[in-house]
C-alpha positions in Angstrom: 44.1 133.2 16.4 41.6 131.2 18.5 42.7 130.8 22.1 42.5 127.0 21.9 45.5 127.0 19.5 47.9 128.5 22.0 50.0 126.4 24.5 50.5 127.4 28.1 52.9 125.9 30.7 54.2 126.6 34.1 57.6 125.0 33.3 59.3 123.2 30.4 62.6 121.5 29.5 64.2 124.7 28.4 63.3 126.7 31.5 64.5 123.9 33.8 67.4 122.5 31.9 69.1 125.9 31.4 69.0 126.7 35.1 72.5 126.1 36.7 71.1 123.4 39.0 68.1 122.3 36.9 65.6 122.9 39.7 62.0 122.1 38.9 59.1 124.2 40.1 58.3 121.7 42.9 61.8 122.4 44.3 61.5 126.1 44.1 58.0 126.8 45.6 55.8 125.5 48.5 53.2 122.8 47.7 50.3 125.3 47.9 52.0 127.5 45.2 52.6 124.4 43.1 48.9 123.5 43.3 47.9 127.0 42.4 50.2 126.9 39.3 48.6 123.6 38.3 45.1 125.2 38.4 46.2 128.3 36.5 47.5 126.1 33.7 44.8 123.5 33.5 41.9 126.0 34.0 43.1 128.3 31.3 41.4 128.5 27.9 44.6 127.2 26.2 46.2 123.8 25.5 48.1 122.8 28.6 51.7 121.5 28.4 52.9 119.4 31.4 56.6 118.6 31.7 57.4 115.0 32.6 57.0 114.4 36.4 55.2 117.7 36.9 51.9 115.9 37.6 53.2 114.4 40.8 55.6 117.2 41.9 58.9 115.6 40.8 61.9 117.1 42.6 64.8 115.4 40.8 66.6 118.1 38.8 66.6 118.1 35.1 70.2 119.0 34.4 71.8 120.0 31.1 73.4 116.7 29.9 75.0 115.5 26.7 76.5 112.3 25.4 78.9 113.2 22.6 81.7 111.0 21.2 83.8 113.8 19.8 86.2 115.1 22.6 86.5 118.5 20.9 82.7 118.9 20.8 82.5 117.8 24.5 85.0 120.5 25.5 83.2 123.1 23.4 80.0 122.4 25.2 81.7 122.5 28.6 83.3 125.9 27.6 80.0 127.3 26.4 78.3 126.3 29.7 81.2 127.7 31.7 80.7 131.1 30.0 77.0 131.0 30.8 77.7 130.2 34.4 80.3 133.1 34.6 77.8 135.5 33.2 75.4 134.8 36.1 78.0 134.5 38.8 77.6 130.7 39.3 80.9 129.5 37.9 81.7 127.6 41.1 78.6 125.6 40.7 79.2 124.3 37.2 78.0 120.8 36.6 79.7 118.7 33.9 77.2 118.2 31.1 79.1 115.1 29.8 79.2 113.5 33.3 77.4 110.2 33.7 76.2 111.3 37.2 74.6 114.4 35.6 72.4 112.2 33.6 71.7 109.8 36.4 70.6 112.6 38.7 68.0 113.7 36.2 66.1 110.5 36.1 62.5 110.6 37.3 61.6 109.2 40.7 58.5 107.3 39.7 57.9 106.0 43.2 56.9 109.5 44.3 53.6 109.1 42.6 52.5 106.6 45.2 53.0 108.2 48.6 53.0 111.5 50.5 53.1 114.8 48.6 53.5 113.1 45.2 50.3 111.1 45.6 48.3 114.1 46.7 49.7 116.3 43.8 48.9 113.5 41.3 45.3 113.4 42.6 45.0 117.1 42.0 46.3 116.9 38.4 44.0 113.9 37.8 41.0 115.8 39.0 41.8 119.0 37.1 42.2 117.0 33.9 38.9 115.2 34.6 37.3 118.6 35.1 38.5 119.7 31.7 36.8 116.7 30.1 33.6 116.8 32.1 32.8 120.5 32.2 31.6 121.9 28.8 32.7 125.4 29.8 36.4 124.2 29.9 36.3 122.7 26.5 37.9 124.3 23.4 35.7 127.1 22.0 33.9 127.9 25.3 33.4 131.6 25.7 35.3 133.5 28.4 32.5 135.8 29.4 34.1 137.9 32.1 37.6 138.4 33.5 38.5 140.6 36.4 41.4 140.9 38.9 44.1 142.8 40.6 47.8 142.3 41.4 47.1 139.5 43.9 43.9 137.9 42.6 41.9 137.2 39.5 38.6 135.5 38.5 37.3 134.1 35.2 33.8 133.4 34.0 33.6 130.5 31.5 30.4 129.4 29.8 29.3 126.9 27.2 25.7 126.8 25.7 24.2 123.4 25.8 21.4 122.1 23.6 18.4 121.0 25.6 17.4 117.3 24.9 13.6 118.0 25.1 12.9 121.4 23.7 15.3 122.4 20.9 14.3 126.0 21.3 15.6 126.1 24.9 19.3 126.8 25.4 21.0 126.1 28.7 24.3 127.4 30.0 26.8 125.4 32.0 28.8 128.1 33.7 31.9 128.0 35.8 33.5 130.7 37.9 37.2 130.3 38.7 38.8 132.3 41.5 42.5 132.5 42.2 44.2 133.9 45.3 47.7 134.9 44.1 49.1 136.0 47.5 50.4 134.5 50.7 47.4 135.4 53.0 43.7 134.5 52.9 41.5 137.2 51.2 38.0 137.8 50.1 37.6 137.5 46.3 34.7 139.5 44.9 32.0 137.7 43.0 31.1 139.5 39.7 27.9 141.4 39.9 26.7 139.4 36.8 26.9 136.2 38.8 23.6 136.6 40.7 22.6 133.0 41.2 23.8 130.5 43.8 27.2 128.8 43.2 28.4 125.4 44.3 32.1 124.5 44.9 33.3 122.0 42.3 37.0 121.9 43.1 39.5 123.7 45.4 43.3 123.3 45.4 43.2 123.8 49.2 41.1 120.6 49.8 42.6 118.2 52.4 42.9 115.5 49.8 45.4 117.6 47.9 47.4 118.5 51.0 45.6 121.8 51.8 43.9 123.1 54.9 40.4 122.2 53.9 39.1 125.6 55.0 36.7 125.9 52.0 33.6 127.9 51.2 31.3 125.1 49.7 28.6 127.4 48.4 27.8 131.0 47.6 24.3 132.3 48.2 22.3 134.0 45.4 22.5 137.7 45.3 20.1 139.8 47.3 18.8 143.3 46.3 20.6 146.2 47.9 17.2 147.6 48.9 14.6 145.1 50.3 11.2 146.2 48.9 9.2 143.2 50.0 7.4 145.1 52.8 7.0 148.3 50.8 3.6 149.6 49.8 2.5 148.2 46.4 2.4 151.6 44.9 6.1 152.0 45.6 7.1 148.8 43.8 7.8 150.5 40.5 11.5 151.5 40.8 12.7 154.3 38.5 16.2 153.0 38.5 17.6 149.4 38.5 18.0 147.8 41.9 21.7 147.3 42.8 22.8 144.0 44.2 24.7 143.7 47.5 28.4 143.1 47.0 29.4 139.4 47.5 32.7 137.7 48.0 34.2 134.4 48.8 37.2 133.9 51.1 40.0 131.9 49.6 43.1 130.5 51.5 46.5 131.8 50.6 47.9 130.6 47.3 44.8 128.7 46.2 42.3 128.4 43.4 38.6 127.4 43.5 36.1 126.4 40.8 32.4 127.1 41.4 29.6 125.9 39.1 26.0 126.7 38.5 23.3 125.7 36.0 20.9 128.2 34.5 18.8 128.9 31.5 18.8 131.9 29.1 16.5 134.6 30.2 16.2 133.5 33.8 
């Protein structure tokens, strides 16, 4: 199946509503982790699913609630939930699914979109969604050229060929490199050896406008040869083996993601 037919989410109504207290992700993790989760979902090569209020970091719980008219059915639901609570050792925290207050507590707090953390989170989601529209490499069908990573970081190459408006025979690439720091301390993320050209920062979840530190690496220099042969005698400028490139990396703050972009042409 093509990747663009799969759906990916950081949270949905089942995951939240079936928790004993209905906590959303924004109530369970720090803002930097929530921003990282947003980037992982919206920069993936799949169809993103956002649960209502996720885009501004809603903290109101989404509790399991019902509104049945049959008293026997109401009691059956209560008993079923009670058994589920007992199974996980949370029986003392049971919330009445038929209670009117249970429903009222689950209402969205729309005003959170307009101030503080909610406004900053909404700005990030807005920019990530705009990035999906504007960057060809993030559109359905774009190739994922290279993926690498470890337990606490990962990077993804994404590229989309573009038809040149002047010469039909020339094909250009709009390429993005996405880097994710999946741990609680800053670390150097390796730039793939294939990415030899200069990179420019397109978006970082740790930007000040999103509530981050603003300690960003705005550009990555082009790769340099491991062995500098510029001053060598001309007769020695015929290497018998390929010249290796110096290792490069970019430092990412804890729990953050960054998107770098470059423009190049085939064969260059």
